[in-house]
Backbone as ProteinMPNN parsed JSONL, in Angstrom:
{"seq_chain_A": "MRKRKTQVALRVNGEDVEVAFVPHKTLLEVLREDLGLTGTKHGCELGECGTCAVLVDGKPVLSCLALALDMEGREITTVEGLAQNGRLHPLQEAFADLGAAQCGYCTPGFLCTSKALLERNADPAREEIEEALAGNLCRCTGYLKILEAVELAAARMRQEKTRGR", "coords_chain_A": {"N_chain_A": [[17.38, -31.341, -4.029], [17.792, -29.097, -1.381], [16.831, -25.848, -0.848], [18.601, -23.148, 0.418], [17.773, -21.115, 3.211], [17.502, -17.689, 4.115], [17.847, -15.781, 6.963], [16.148, -12.856, 7.895], [15.779, -9.626, 9.353], [13.047, -7.715, 9.505], [11.085, -4.693, 9.353], [7.815, -4.338, 9.6], [4.757, -2.79, 9.153], [5.156, -1.281, 11.482], [6.143, -3.129, 13.338], [8.816, -5.213, 14.478], [10.041, -8.012, 12.736], [11.289, -11.305, 12.349], [12.211, -13.229, 9.687], [12.527, -16.133, 7.716], [13.593, -17.066, 4.509], [13.941, -18.154, 1.078], [16.559, -16.673, -0.801], [15.773, -15.562, -3.327], [13.14, -14.717, -3.201], [10.413, -12.513, -3.659], [9.43, -9.349, -2.208], [6.633, -9.228, -2.126], [5.974, -11.967, -2.165], [7.128, -12.775, 0.286], [5.671, -11.174, 2.139], [3.012, -12.122, 1.773], [3.135, -15.045, 1.826], [4.982, -15.774, 3.882], [4.604, -14.073, 5.981], [1.936, -13.86, 6.2], [0.382, -11.645, 5.457], [-1.999, -10.937, 3.596], [-3.281, -8.886, 2.369], [-1.94, -7.387, 0.517], [-1.834, -7.829, -2.91], [-1.375, -10.313, -5.542], [-0.752, -9.327, -8.738], [-0.122, -8.544, -11.88], [2.5, -9.28, -11.754], [4.59, -8.152, -13.059], [5.109, -5.582, -12.69], [3.435, -3.756, -13.755], [0.744, -3.124, -13.021], [0.316, -2.142, -10.452], [-1.099, -3.254, -8.334], [0.227, -4.629, -6.289], [1.39, -2.738, -4.727], [3.123, -1.38, -1.934], [4.23, 0.47, 0.866], [7.465, 1.562, 1.232], [9.71, 2.843, 3.326], [8.015, 5.059, 3.282], [7.468, 5.509, 0.614], [5.796, 4.524, -2.399], [6.208, 1.195, -3.523], [6.566, -1.366, -5.877], [5.875, -4.384, -4.859], [6.127, -6.854, -6.095], [8.347, -6.648, -7.716], [10.465, -6.112, -6.005], [13.123, -7.383, -4.205], [12.852, -9.224, -1.263], [15.071, -9.523, 0.402], [16.427, -7.197, 0.071], [15.137, -5.43, 1.768], [15.799, -5.231, 4.388], [16.155, -3.326, 7.279], [14.522, -1.285, 6.384], [11.433, 0.556, 6.469], [8.41, -0.984, 6.122], [5.158, -0.746, 4.988], [2.05, -2.111, 4.722], [-1.251, -2.54, 3.397], [-2.643, -3.505, 5.618], [-1.366, -2.213, 7.656], [-2.243, 0.437, 7.633], [-4.465, 1.237, 9.066], [-4.891, 2.543, 12.364], [-4.606, 2.108, 15.892], [-6.994, 0.639, 15.994], [-8.617, 2.104, 14.347], [-9.812, 2.937, 11.177], [-7.821, 4.117, 8.465], [-8.201, 7.456, 7.123], [-8.261, 7.314, 4.355], [-9.119, 4.677, 3.88], [-11.666, 4.77, 5.019], [-12.864, 6.762, 3.4], [-12.81, 5.441, 0.861], [-14.554, 3.424, 1.368], [-16.872, 4.75, 2.098], [-17.584, 6.15, -0.275], [-17.866, 4.097, -2.072], [-15.621, 3.359, -3.604], [-14.461, 1.125, -4.597], [-14.968, -1.901, -6.388], [-14.642, -4.864, -6.908], [-12.42, -4.884, -5.332], [-9.866, -5.867, -5.385], [-7.68, -4.421, -6.485], [-7.562, -2.389, -4.69], [-5.845, -2.24, -2.263], [-3.344, -1.494, -3.357], [-3.948, 1.032, -4.504], [-4.719, 2.375, -2.091], [-2.272, 2.406, -0.596], [-0.56, 3.733, -2.328], [-1.914, 6.186, -2.517], [-1.818, 7.072, 0.115], [0.924, 7.651, 0.321], [1.037, 9.854, -1.435], [-0.652, 11.784, -0.039], [0.829, 12.133, 2.181], [2.979, 13.616, 1.306], [1.763, 15.729, 0.097], [-0.742, 17.456, 1.291], [-2.956, 18.611, 0.114], [-3.728, 17.884, -2.674], [-4.188, 18.655, -6.093], [-6.669, 17.489, -8.504], [-5.394, 16.677, -10.833], [-2.896, 16.07, -9.92], [-3.388, 13.931, -8.212], [-4.329, 12.066, -10.1], [-1.901, 11.742, -11.545], [-0.265, 10.617, -9.563], [-1.489, 8.218, -9.165], [-1.309, 6.949, -11.605], [0.046, 4.555, -12.128], [-1.444, 2.609, -11.116], [-3.814, 0.231, -11.786], [-7.184, -0.502, -12.428], [-9.726, -2.907, -13.131], [-12.431, -3.034, -12.885], [-13.931, -0.7, -12.274], [-14.701, 2.745, -13.102], [-12.446, 5.354, -12.756], [-13.249, 7.567, -11.368], [-14.639, 7.55, -8.872], [-12.582, 6.658, -7.173], [-10.705, 8.686, -7.386], [-12.282, 10.797, -6.265], [-12.552, 9.724, -3.705], [-9.916, 9.946, -2.653], [-9.651, 12.695, -2.69], [-11.673, 13.303, -0.838], [-10.66, 12.08, 1.502], [-8.281, 13.489, 1.834], [-9.289, 16.023, 2.409], [-10.646, 15.488, 4.83], [-8.451, 14.695, 6.388], [-6.98, 17.067, 6.532], [-8.798, 18.665, 7.912], [-8.923, 17.24, 10.421], [-6.329, 17.722, 11.207], [-6.346, 20.502, 11.614], [-8.009, 20.642, 13.747], [-6.525, 19.651, 15.694], [-6.021, 16.891, 16.162]], "CA_chain_A": [[18.307, -30.414, -3.402], [17.105, -28.227, -0.54], [17.199, -24.458, -1.026], [19.038, -22.613, 1.722], [16.967, -19.943, 3.525], [18.222, -16.616, 4.754], [17.081, -15.116, 8.061], [16.235, -11.456, 7.773], [14.978, -8.821, 10.213], [12.241, -6.696, 8.779], [10.124, -3.89, 10.147], [6.567, -4.327, 8.846], [3.663, -2.205, 9.837], [5.579, -0.794, 12.8], [6.598, -4.171, 14.159], [10.024, -5.928, 13.972], [9.817, -9.406, 12.589], [12.359, -12.1, 11.828], [11.594, -14.195, 8.81], [13.516, -16.932, 6.938], [13.078, -17.346, 3.161], [14.938, -18.308, 0.068], [16.936, -15.315, -1.154], [15.198, -15.062, -4.567], [11.749, -14.361, -2.99], [10.132, -11.085, -3.727], [8.782, -8.794, -1.044], [5.21, -9.649, -2.251], [5.848, -13.333, -1.718], [7.39, -12.838, 1.711], [4.512, -10.624, 2.909], [1.828, -13.038, 1.679], [3.388, -16.385, 2.106], [5.705, -16.039, 5.106], [4.098, -13.239, 7.099], [0.412, -13.943, 6.264], [-0.256, -10.365, 5.206], [-2.529, -11.24, 2.287], [-3.966, -7.672, 1.828], [-1.179, -7.09, -0.677], [-2.316, -8.803, -3.917], [-0.61, -10.608, -6.767], [-1.502, -8.834, -9.951], [0.531, -8.928, -13.104], [3.791, -9.707, -11.391], [5.507, -7.573, -14.058], [5.298, -4.207, -12.319], [2.623, -2.91, -14.637], [-0.586, -2.86, -12.59], [0.205, -1.419, -9.166], [-1.887, -3.997, -7.347], [1.06, -5.149, -5.19], [2.057, -1.557, -4.148], [3.225, -1.216, -0.536], [5.092, 1.627, 1.152], [8.88, 1.256, 1.745], [10.165, 4.143, 3.8], [6.957, 6.018, 2.946], [7.238, 5.667, -0.823], [5.264, 3.332, -3.071], [7.115, 0.261, -4.213], [5.861, -2.526, -6.44], [6.469, -5.502, -4.131], [6.409, -7.937, -7.024], [9.617, -6.421, -8.31], [11.42, -5.846, -4.987], [13.575, -8.491, -3.453], [12.671, -9.079, 0.155], [16.355, -9.479, 0.965], [16.849, -5.747, 0.073], [14.256, -4.631, 2.643], [16.321, -5.174, 5.763], [16.385, -1.885, 7.84], [13.588, -0.366, 5.834], [10.073, 0.511, 7.048], [7.468, -1.525, 5.104], [3.795, -0.537, 5.373], [1.1, -2.77, 3.83], [-2.618, -2.086, 3.637], [-3.01, -3.864, 6.948], [-0.746, -1.262, 8.573], [-2.806, 1.816, 7.445], [-5.335, 1.482, 10.243], [-4.083, 2.839, 13.526], [-5.303, 2.061, 17.09], [-8.323, 0.151, 15.751], [-9.384, 3.07, 13.511], [-9.387, 2.919, 9.799], [-7.198, 5.359, 7.907], [-9.193, 8.229, 6.392], [-8.442, 6.877, 2.933], [-9.923, 3.495, 3.886], [-13.066, 5.284, 5.281], [-13.401, 7.461, 2.218], [-13.033, 4.455, -0.188], [-15.756, 2.663, 1.765], [-17.994, 5.663, 2.103], [-17.912, 6.553, -1.624], [-17.915, 2.977, -2.978], [-14.553, 3.493, -4.613], [-13.952, -0.207, -4.932], [-15.983, -2.875, -6.724], [-14.144, -6.179, -6.437], [-11.462, -4.57, -4.227], [-8.564, -6.558, -5.697], [-6.673, -3.435, -6.692], [-7.715, -1.311, -3.659], [-4.683, -2.06, -1.369], [-2.363, -0.682, -4.033], [-4.499, 2.402, -4.553], [-4.634, 2.96, -0.791], [-0.885, 2.695, -0.162], [-0.033, 4.839, -3.183], [-2.638, 7.449, -2.14], [-1.294, 7.483, 1.381], [2.213, 8.36, 0.039], [0.693, 11.168, -2.008], [-1.148, 12.672, 0.93], [1.906, 12.383, 3.143], [3.841, 14.622, 0.805], [0.897, 16.864, -0.341], [-2.046, 17.391, 1.966], [-4.059, 19.183, -0.616], [-3.383, 17.692, -4.097], [-5.214, 18.889, -7.193], [-7.184, 16.299, -9.162], [-4.329, 16.215, -11.755], [-1.796, 15.436, -9.054], [-3.896, 12.554, -7.754], [-4.322, 11.225, -11.282], [-0.558, 11.416, -11.831], [0.247, 9.727, -8.578], [-2.202, 6.938, -9.277], [-1.231, 6.484, -12.967], [0.648, 3.261, -12.201], [-2.372, 1.681, -10.532], [-4.897, -0.094, -12.717], [-8.453, -1.149, -12.048], [-10.41, -3.49, -14.221], [-13.845, -3.044, -12.648], [-14.654, 0.582, -12.051], [-14.101, 3.963, -13.603], [-11.516, 5.904, -11.705], [-13.813, 8.791, -10.754], [-14.88, 7.381, -7.382], [-11.295, 6.5, -6.588], [-10.167, 10.098, -7.278], [-13.134, 11.55, -5.32], [-12.258, 9.262, -2.331], [-8.619, 10.543, -2.292], [-9.988, 14.065, -2.377], [-12.401, 13.426, 0.429], [-9.693, 11.659, 2.588], [-7.372, 14.63, 2.073], [-10.07, 17.059, 3.176], [-10.884, 14.959, 6.198], [-7.19, 14.678, 7.074], [-6.72, 18.445, 6.722], [-9.764, 19.075, 8.957], [-8.427, 16.654, 11.661], [-5.09, 18.407, 11.622], [-6.709, 21.789, 12.159], [-8.749, 20.454, 15.074], [-5.483, 19.294, 16.672], [-6.027, 15.468, 16.513]], "C_chain_A": [[17.461, -29.381, -2.617], [17.677, -26.801, -0.714], [17.522, -23.871, 0.374], [18.286, -21.242, 1.943], [17.914, -18.95, 4.235], [17.295, -16.005, 5.781], [17.286, -13.596, 8.02], [15.328, -10.744, 8.788], [14.292, -7.737, 9.415], [11.421, -5.898, 9.775], [8.895, -3.673, 9.182], [5.381, -3.774, 9.697], [3.94, -1.869, 11.34], [6.028, -1.816, 13.713], [7.841, -4.801, 13.547], [9.709, -7.357, 13.886], [11.048, -10.016, 12.028], [11.73, -13.153, 10.894], [12.707, -14.946, 7.939], [12.848, -17.256, 5.583], [14.232, -17.516, 2.254], [15.289, -16.946, -0.458], [16.317, -14.763, -2.426], [13.719, -14.606, -4.413], [11.568, -12.891, -3.079], [9.478, -10.644, -2.438], [7.279, -9.24, -1.022], [5.093, -11.073, -1.803], [6.152, -13.515, -0.22], [6.212, -12.354, 2.595], [3.405, -11.561, 2.9], [2.049, -14.416, 2.277], [4.057, -16.655, 3.474], [5.2, -15.216, 6.27], [2.605, -13.229, 7.207], [-0.281, -12.621, 6.062], [-0.788, -10.396, 3.772], [-3.303, -10.073, 1.679], [-3.277, -7.293, 0.533], [-1.422, -8.162, -1.757], [-1.284, -9.045, -5.011], [-1.429, -10.075, -7.891], [-0.809, -9.344, -11.159], [1.878, -9.571, -12.867], [4.864, -9.279, -12.338], [5.788, -6.135, -13.71], [4.466, -3.223, -13.186], [1.251, -2.516, -14.076], [-0.745, -2.085, -11.249], [-0.562, -2.102, -8.04], [-1.096, -4.356, -6.125], [1.769, -3.969, -4.495], [2.013, -1.627, -2.643], [4.127, 0.074, -0.368], [6.427, 1.104, 1.741], [9.461, 2.633, 2.053], [9.288, 5.314, 3.333], [6.739, 6.202, 1.496], [6.708, 4.374, -1.395], [6.292, 2.504, -3.774], [6.279, -0.894, -4.668], [6.596, -3.771, -5.83], [6.697, -6.725, -4.967], [7.78, -7.833, -7.694], [10.77, -6.224, -7.319], [11.797, -7.137, -4.299], [13.416, -8.267, -1.915], [14.0, -8.913, 0.853], [16.92, -7.992, 1.06], [16.057, -4.878, 1.039], [14.724, -4.505, 4.055], [16.602, -3.759, 6.161], [15.48, -0.919, 7.276], [12.228, -0.458, 6.539], [9.1, 0.187, 5.958], [6.087, -1.283, 5.758], [2.872, -1.174, 4.316], [-0.245, -2.132, 4.153], [-3.114, -2.382, 5.069], [-2.46, -2.883, 7.998], [-1.315, 0.171, 8.441], [-3.703, 2.137, 8.606], [-4.514, 1.687, 11.506], [-5.019, 2.769, 14.753], [-6.789, 1.703, 16.872], [-9.178, 1.034, 14.94], [-8.801, 2.951, 12.079], [-8.707, 4.222, 9.386], [-8.255, 6.136, 7.185], [-9.372, 7.82, 4.934], [-9.288, 5.642, 2.896], [-11.414, 3.894, 4.103], [-13.655, 5.889, 4.076], [-13.682, 6.478, 1.081], [-14.366, 3.68, 0.116], [-16.951, 3.596, 1.64], [-18.479, 5.972, 0.661], [-18.043, 5.381, -2.572], [-16.898, 3.028, -4.028], [-13.91, 2.23, -5.013], [-15.103, -1.086, -5.385], [-15.504, -4.238, -6.184], [-13.118, -6.038, -5.328], [-10.073, -5.133, -4.412], [-7.412, -5.528, -5.74], [-6.536, -2.36, -5.564], [-6.498, -1.178, -2.789], [-3.625, -1.261, -2.012], [-2.723, 0.75, -4.129], [-4.352, 3.079, -3.191], [-3.2, 3.313, -0.43], [-0.334, 3.778, -0.997], [-0.657, 6.174, -2.846], [-2.112, 7.983, -0.854], [0.071, 8.237, 1.156], [1.97, 9.747, -0.507], [0.292, 12.149, -0.937], [-0.216, 12.992, 2.014], [2.804, 13.532, 2.634], [3.119, 15.867, 0.275], [-0.499, 16.68, 0.282], [-3.213, 17.863, 1.2], [-3.802, 19.049, -2.177], [-4.53, 18.067, -4.996], [-5.57, 17.547, -7.858], [-6.087, 15.775, -10.117], [-3.166, 15.532, -11.039], [-2.188, 14.077, -8.588], [-3.89, 11.614, -8.951], [-2.869, 10.809, -11.65], [0.044, 10.426, -10.889], [-0.271, 8.348, -8.744], [-2.083, 6.308, -10.69], [-0.765, 5.081, -13.153], [-0.318, 2.193, -11.613], [-3.575, 1.467, -11.444], [-6.053, -0.815, -12.004], [-9.281, -1.597, -13.16], [-11.928, -3.4, -14.063], [-14.536, -1.696, -12.677], [-14.037, 1.638, -12.816], [-13.358, 4.512, -12.492], [-12.134, 7.118, -10.972], [-14.013, 8.697, -9.296], [-13.597, 7.244, -6.598], [-10.616, 7.892, -6.379], [-10.949, 10.894, -6.236], [-12.802, 10.983, -3.853], [-10.865, 9.794, -1.879], [-8.869, 11.942, -1.928], [-10.68, 14.189, -1.044], [-11.481, 13.029, 1.624], [-8.809, 12.833, 2.905], [-8.088, 15.735, 2.803], [-10.321, 16.72, 4.579], [-9.588, 15.052, 7.007], [-6.785, 16.145, 7.426], [-7.515, 19.028, 7.916], [-9.328, 18.48, 10.34], [-7.239, 17.428, 12.177], [-5.353, 19.788, 12.196], [-7.468, 21.778, 13.485], [-7.733, 19.959, 16.146], [-5.488, 17.771, 17.077], [-4.806, 14.819, 16.068]], "O_chain_A": [[16.497, -28.85, -3.168], [18.894, -26.615, -0.719], [16.8, -24.086, 1.348], [18.184, -20.394, 1.058], [18.927, -19.307, 4.835], [16.122, -15.745, 5.513], [18.412, -13.103, 8.096], [14.221, -11.213, 9.054], [14.938, -6.943, 8.73], [11.11, -6.355, 10.875], [8.95, -2.97, 8.172], [5.088, -4.255, 10.792], [3.149, -2.113, 12.25], [6.309, -1.471, 14.861], [7.963, -4.929, 12.329], [9.162, -7.924, 14.832], [11.797, -9.358, 11.306], [10.817, -13.876, 11.295], [13.691, -14.332, 7.524], [11.689, -17.666, 5.534], [15.354, -17.109, 2.554], [14.4, -16.101, -0.565], [16.335, -13.544, -2.597], [13.115, -14.158, -5.388], [12.415, -12.106, -2.653], [9.019, -11.477, -1.655], [6.759, -9.589, 0.038], [4.142, -11.38, -1.084], [5.505, -14.315, 0.455], [5.824, -12.972, 3.587], [2.844, -11.817, 3.965], [1.275, -14.892, 3.108], [3.737, -17.64, 4.139], [5.35, -15.614, 7.426], [2.041, -12.679, 8.153], [-1.437, -12.475, 6.458], [-0.117, -9.941, 2.845], [-3.91, -10.215, 0.618], [-3.933, -6.921, -0.44], [-1.207, -9.341, -1.476], [-0.472, -8.19, -5.363], [-2.63, -10.325, -7.998], [-0.912, -10.537, -11.445], [2.352, -10.337, -13.706], [5.913, -9.914, -12.443], [6.623, -5.504, -14.358], [4.783, -2.039, -13.306], [0.631, -1.614, -14.639], [-1.779, -1.477, -10.973], [-0.655, -1.579, -6.93], [-1.647, -4.396, -5.025], [2.694, -4.212, -3.72], [0.95, -1.912, -2.091], [4.667, 0.627, -1.326], [6.433, 0.284, 2.66], [9.67, 3.46, 1.165], [9.778, 6.403, 3.034], [5.88, 7.002, 1.124], [7.085, 3.282, -0.971], [7.135, 3.01, -4.516], [5.391, -1.357, -3.953], [7.71, -4.133, -6.209], [7.448, -7.599, -4.534], [8.308, -8.832, -8.184], [11.93, -6.174, -7.731], [10.935, -7.898, -3.86], [13.815, -7.231, -1.382], [14.053, -8.195, 1.85], [17.709, -7.629, 1.933], [16.303, -3.674, 1.108], [14.138, -3.769, 4.85], [17.257, -3.041, 5.404], [15.596, 0.256, 7.625], [11.927, -1.484, 7.149], [8.949, 0.936, 4.993], [5.89, -1.583, 6.936], [2.924, -0.801, 3.144], [-0.362, -1.303, 5.055], [-3.891, -1.621, 5.645], [-3.02, -2.746, 9.086], [-0.832, 1.052, 9.152], [-3.679, 3.27, 9.086], [-3.495, 1.017, 11.671], [-6.123, 3.309, 14.689], [-7.695, 2.318, 17.435], [-10.376, 0.777, 14.822], [-7.598, 2.881, 11.825], [-9.008, 5.292, 9.917], [-9.175, 5.515, 6.653], [-10.449, 7.95, 4.353], [-10.116, 5.508, 1.995], [-12.298, 3.38, 3.417], [-14.799, 5.604, 3.722], [-14.686, 6.635, 0.386], [-15.147, 3.356, -0.778], [-17.973, 3.189, 1.089], [-19.686, 6.042, 0.43], [-18.301, 5.588, -3.757], [-17.182, 2.788, -5.202], [-12.896, 2.244, -5.71], [-16.17, -1.007, -4.776], [-15.936, -4.681, -5.12], [-12.954, -6.929, -4.495], [-9.188, -4.854, -3.603], [-6.352, -5.716, -5.143], [-5.584, -1.583, -5.502], [-6.095, -0.038, -2.558], [-3.019, -0.414, -1.356], [-1.893, 1.619, -3.864], [-3.911, 4.226, -3.121], [-2.943, 4.435, 0.007], [0.31, 4.686, -0.472], [0.022, 7.2, -2.888], [-1.958, 9.194, -0.699], [0.308, 9.301, 1.729], [2.618, 10.708, -0.093], [0.828, 13.257, -0.902], [-0.388, 13.986, 2.72], [3.322, 14.318, 3.428], [3.733, 16.906, 0.034], [-1.3, 15.857, -0.159], [-4.355, 17.572, 1.556], [-3.682, 20.063, -2.864], [-5.696, 17.821, -4.686], [-4.809, 16.584, -7.757], [-5.874, 14.565, -10.202], [-2.57, 14.565, -11.515], [-1.368, 13.159, -8.578], [-3.478, 10.462, -8.817], [-2.636, 9.659, -12.022], [0.762, 9.513, -11.295], [0.447, 7.382, -8.486], [-2.678, 5.261, -10.948], [-1.083, 4.44, -14.154], [-0.003, 1.003, -11.63], [-4.262, 2.416, -11.82], [-5.854, -1.625, -11.098], [-9.559, -0.823, -14.076], [-12.652, -3.666, -15.023], [-15.689, -1.623, -13.102], [-12.877, 1.482, -13.196], [-13.618, 4.16, -11.342], [-11.533, 7.621, -10.024], [-13.638, 9.592, -8.538], [-13.536, 7.683, -5.45], [-10.048, 8.181, -5.326], [-10.353, 11.59, -5.414], [-12.792, 11.76, -2.898], [-10.731, 10.07, -0.687], [-8.341, 12.393, -0.912], [-10.346, 15.044, -0.223], [-11.577, 13.658, 2.677], [-8.59, 13.161, 4.071], [-7.535, 16.325, 3.732], [-10.22, 17.577, 5.457], [-9.613, 15.443, 8.174], [-6.297, 16.394, 8.528], [-6.995, 19.749, 8.768], [-9.375, 19.202, 11.336], [-7.127, 17.749, 13.36], [-4.686, 20.213, 13.14], [-7.538, 22.769, 14.212], [-8.055, 19.87, 17.331], [-5.032, 17.412, 18.163], [-4.634, 13.618, 16.277]]}, "name": "protein", "num_of_chains": 1, "seq": "MRKRKTQVALRVNGEDVEVAFVPHKTLLEVLREDLGLTGTKHGCELGECGTCAVLVDGKPVLSCLALALDMEGREITTVEGLAQNGRLHPLQEAFADLGAAQCGYCTPGFLCTSKALLERNADPAREEIEEALAGNLCRCTGYLKILEAVELAAARMRQEKTRGR"}
């Protein structure tokens, strides 16, 4: 028996896309399997690790728990959409500069979640960063470099804003 697909218009990383998929597919599955955006990773697929976090209308969402069908008309941003005009997002630069990733598997979720934090709070205290990232787990590294990278990116973004960029 062939499963019937549904055609849905999505807005992903600033672009409108039409994609057909079976209605039970998660946003994670559609992003990776149907749109080829493999930066978002499969983790626990239970909503416990944060590895699959993407931004939906600017807020972190665990894509393993979200039905893709429910995303029509919403703005979805994946780790691939963080860089703009060929330039890495300051968070991506800071993570690279400070070595805030070891294997990197969890990094896309940390980056997207951190971006949401910095959008709503340009100068978060360490405790606010820890709280925002509490749902993101890393098995390789201590969290210190991750926290420092978010702080560095926030400082760089504030400095860019004051210079009028």
